[in-house]
N, C-alpha and C positions, 0 to 999 in steps of 0.2 A: 806598216805602210803610211801611217799618219805622220806628217812632217811637223806637227805641233809639239811643243814642249811645255807642259807635260802632254803626253799623247792622249788623244780623244778616247773615250770608252769604246770598247769593241761593240759590234752590232748585236752580239748575243748578251751583252751585259745589261743588268737591270736599269742602269743609268744611261743607256744608249742615246737618249734624247739630249744629253748634255754635250754631245759632239758639236763641233763648229759647223756652221752652214757654209756649203760650197756654192750652191745655186738656190736662189729664192724666186719663186714664180707665184706671187700672191694672186695674180689675176687668174691663174689656173688652179690655185688652192694647194700647192705642194712646195716642198723644199727638199733639196738633197743635202744630207749631212756628210761630214768627212768620213764617217765609218761605212758609208754606202747605204744607209737607211734613207728611204723616201718617207718623209713625214707629211701627212695631209692635214689640212686646216681643221678637220673634224676630230683630230688627235689619233686617227688611225695611222698605221705604219705598214710599210712593205720592207722586209729585211732582204739583204742581198741573197740569202738562201732561197727566197721565194715565199717565205713564211709571212702570212698576213696577221697583223695584230689589230684586233677590232678597236674602234674608237673607245676611249676611256676618259671621257669628260667627267669632272667631279660632279657628284650628285648634290644638288642644292636642297637643303633641308627646309621643311615647312616652318614658317615664322610663328 
């Protein structure tokens, strides 16, 4: 379904966040990716299947 060449990663692929952005709403804190994934500013995700991916921000180590 992706019209891009090369095609964007599938919504179930580990690199799904690399898909191109179709709609960006920073004022609301989310973006819609080409593969149907809704990506939230806290790094959480909502997949087209309804699966919720919890936020996964990198852990900052102590200095």
